[in-house]
N, C-alpha and C positions, 0 to 999 in steps of 0.2 A: 155268796152275794155280799157286796160291799155294804156295810152299815153306814147310814148317814145320820149324824147327830148334830143338832143346831143348839149352840150355847150362847148365852147373852153377850159375852165380850171376849176379846182376845185373851184377856187374863184368865177367864174361866177355862178357855181352851188350853192355855198354858199349864194350868193346874191339873187338868184332866190328863194331859199328855205326860207331865212330870210323874204323876202317880203311876201311870201305865209303865213308863220306862223304868222307874225304880222298882216296881214289882218284878219286872222281867229281869232286871239286873240282880236283884236279891235272890231270885230263883236260880239264876246262872251261878252266882257266887256260892250258894249252898251246895250246888252240884259240882263245885270245883272247876267251873268253865269260865272262859273269857266271854264278855258280852260285847258284841259289835253293834254299834249304833251309827246308822247312816245319818249324816248331818248336813243341812244346807246353811248358808250364811244369809245375812240381810235382815229385813224388817220382820218378815213373817214368823221365824222361829224365836225371836227375842223373848216373847212372853214364856216360851217353854224353858229356855235357859234361866230366865229369872225365877221361875217357879222351882226348877231343879235346885238352884242355889238356896232358895228359901227352905225347901224341904231338907236339904243336906245340913243347913245350919241348925235346924231343929233336931235332926237325927243323923249325925255324921256317919259316913260310910267310908271304908277304904276303897278308893277308886283305882287301885292298881290293876284291877281286873276289867276295867272299862276301856274300850278302844273306840275312838271317834273316827269313823270312816267319812272323810269329807268328800263332798260330791263333785266339786269343780274348782277351777282356778283360772284366772285370766292369763293369757299367753301374749307376749309382745313379739312382733315380727320385725327383726332388724333388717332382714332381707327375705327374699322369697324362700330361702332354704335355711335361714338361721332364726330359730325360735328360742325364746327363753321365758321362764315364768316370771310373772309380775313380782317385784321386790316386795317382801313382807311388810315393809314400812309404808308402802303406797296406800292411800286412803281406801282404795277399792280392793285391796288384796284379800282374798279369801283365807290365805295363810295368816295374815295379820289379824283378821276378824276372829279366826279360830283361837289364836293365842290370847288376844285381849278380851274378847267377849264370851268365850267359852272356857278354856283351860284355866286362865288366871282368874276369871270370874268365879268359877266353881272352887278353885283352890283357896280363894280368899276367905271362905267360910269354914274351911277344914284345918285341922291340925296338920303340921308338915308330914307326919307319917302316913296320912291318908290321901295325900295329894295325887292328882292325875299326872303321870309322868309325861314329859315332852314327847317321848318316843311312842306314846299311845295315841297321838294325833296323826292320822295317816293322810297322805296326799299322793295322787298318782304321779308317776315318773314320766316326764315329757318325752324321754328317749325310748321308753318301753311301756306305753300306755296299758296294753292288755296284761302286763305283769300284775297290775292292780287287781284284776279279777282273780288271778291265780293266788295272789296273796290272801284275798278274802276267803276263797274256797279252802285254802290250806289252813286257815284259822277257824274253820268251822262254819262259815257263811254268815251273812248279815241276820242279826236277830230282830232288828227293828229299823225302819227307815222313816225319818221325818221328811215329808214332801211338801213342796209349794208349787203353785202353778203360775206361769206367766199370765198377766192380765189380759193381754191383747192377742196372743197367739197360742197360749197353752203350753209354752216350753217348760220342760221340767229338767232341772240342772241346766245344761246349755243345749239340750236337744230340741231342735225346731221341729215344726210340722214336717212330715216326710221322712223323719229319721227311721231307719230300719228297726223293726220290732226286736230283732235278735242282736242288736248292736251291743258291743262291749265298750270299755273305756277307750276314748279316742280323742285325738286333737281335731278341732273343727274350726271353720269360719263361722263367726257368730251372725245370726240373722239380724237384720236392722231392727225388727220389732223387739228382739231380746235386748239389743243395745239401748233402745229407747226406754224399755221398762227398767233397765238397770241404772238409768240416770236418776230414777226416783229412789232406788235401793241405796245408791251411794250419792248423796246430794253434793259431794265435792266436785262432781262433774259439772262444768259450766256449759258444755256444748257436746253434742254427740261426737264431734271430731276427737274429743278426749277419751272416749270409751274404746278400749282395745277391740280390735277386729277378730281376734282369735281366742280360743279357750281350750282347756282340756277338761273332759267331762266323763262321768260314769255313763254307761250306755243304758238303754231301756231294759236290756236283759239283766244288767247288773241290778237295777232296781227291782225288777219282777222277781229276782231270786231271793229277795228278803222274806224271811218267815212271817213277818208282820210289818205293816206300814200304815201310816195315817197321812192323808192329804189335808193340809190346813189352809183354809180360805177365810181371810178376814178383811173387812172394809168394803165399802160400796163399790170400789174399783174392781173387786173380784166377783161381781155378780154374774158376768158373762162366763167366767171360769166355773162358777157353781152350776150354772145352767148346763154348760157343756158336759161337765164331768158326771153330774147326776142324771143327765139326759140319755146316758148310754150305760149298758150293763157290761160292756167289754172294752177292749182297747180300740180307740179311734185314732188312726194315724194322723188325722188332721188336727188332733188336740192331744199332744203327747202325754200331758199330765194324766190322761185317762189310764195310763199304765197302772195306776193304783189298783184298778180292777183285776189285774193279772197276778197280784201278789197272793200268796197262799191264804193270808188273812189280812183284811184291810178295812179301813174306816175313813169316812170323809167327815171332817169336823169344820163347821162353818159358824161364824158369829151372825147375829141378827142382820147386820148391815149387808154382809156378803149373800145371805139367803134372801135379801129383798124385803125383809120385814121392817 
């Protein structure tokens, strides 16, 4: 059964998550294994990455055994048949976020010999999406997945309501609710017409395959998400973020605002 814990602030959640992740990473490193961490971009996970940087500054670690498995990226449609990934320099690019706000951010507090290598930040290949799942499996599987829920429709990664439970990494048309939510995630969007209409995303089965996962819900805008995810003990296809319940080990972490306190 998924444990639910309410902490006072996003920063407290970030600290708790960072401790959990580094404990897992340290155990994997001691066993000579790579640690695969599933990562989202945007506002929700920022306190986690900030807490990781703080803890690494206090106690540096060699991050060469850490792999960031990024969950999604925007896709631009030049024509009906010609798709390409968003350029990393675009303000909404998940690749750009991963480089600036995770890899470089963590490396800034570490000596060069401990840096997280560029090649340890993974993104799916638009030309062969399901190869991403094979790559994850061949590397030993996801050790931990940081998850976030869409506020209005419960999308997780780019998976909207109705996504098949056993879906793997795939290219999809983004739901309008997802695009609206992501205007808040990336304030550089002035209008919904500027938000890409397509994306590449890990599937629900990709997420469920993680050995451990935590759903983070912060802010009053996530009260509906908190109610929907804690209101079920299993996967609800009408609220995809409930996939957290299907992970082998899982936790829901909410701040007071998201929990309605």
